C-alpha positions in Angstrom: 0.0 0.0 0.2 1.4 3.6 -1.0 0.9 6.9 1.1 0.3 10.3 -0.1 0.9 13.3 2.2 -1.1 15.5 3.8 -2.0 18.6 5.9 -4.0 18.6 8.4 -7.1 21.7 8.1 -7.3 22.4 11.6 -3.3 22.8 12.7 -1.9 22.5 8.7 0.8 19.4 10.1 1.9 17.4 7.1 0.8 14.1 7.6 1.6 10.8 5.5 -1.6 8.4 5.2 -2.4 5.3 3.2 -3.7 5.5 -0.1 -6.3 2.3 -0.7 -6.5 2.3 -4.2 -10.7 3.3 -4.5 -12.1 6.8 -4.2 -14.0 6.5 -1.0 -13.3 9.2 1.6 -12.3 8.1 4.6 -11.4 9.5 8.6 -7.9 10.5 9.8 -7.0 11.1 13.0 -4.0 14.1 13.1 -0.8 13.2 14.7 0.3 16.6 15.9 -3.5 18.1 17.5 -5.6 14.6 17.0 -8.6 16.2 16.3 -10.5 13.7 12.9 -10.4 14.9 9.3 -12.0 13.6 6.0 -9.9 13.0 3.2 -11.2 11.8 -0.2 -9.4 10.8 -3.1 -9.7 12.5 -6.0 -8.6 11.8 -10.2 -5.6 14.3 -9.4 -4.5 13.5 -5.5 -6.4 13.7 -2.7 -9.3 16.6 -1.0 -9.5 17.4 2.9 -12.0 18.8 4.7 -12.7 19.5 8.3 -15.1 16.9 10.5 -18.3 18.8 9.9 -17.4 20.9 7.0 -17.9 18.2 3.9 -20.2 18.0 1.5 -22.2 15.0 2.1 -21.1 12.1 -0.9 -17.6 13.3 1.2 -18.7 12.8 4.6 -17.5 8.9 4.7 -21.0 8.6 8.0 -22.9 11.0 6.2 -22.4 8.7 2.8 -23.4 5.5 4.5 -26.3 6.4 5.7 -27.6 8.2 2.0 -26.2 4.9 0.3 -27.7 3.1 2.7 -31.5 4.2 2.7 -31.3 4.2 -1.0 -30.4 0.8 -1.5 -27.4 1.6 -3.4 -23.7 0.3 -3.4 
């Protein structure tokens, strides 16, 4: 598994994260400030959101709820 470097949107600390090989967003806990944030892999890299500020399709918990209710995968 490869890694990517992202910047925490809360404290701006650089952090290496695992790259899963798909485009599902996931949560990361910052190693510096311990706050959770969202990383969404996109075609040309990653998009990073503060927890609670991502659109529903980019928030893993909201996405799971929406897709679970609709029967889509």
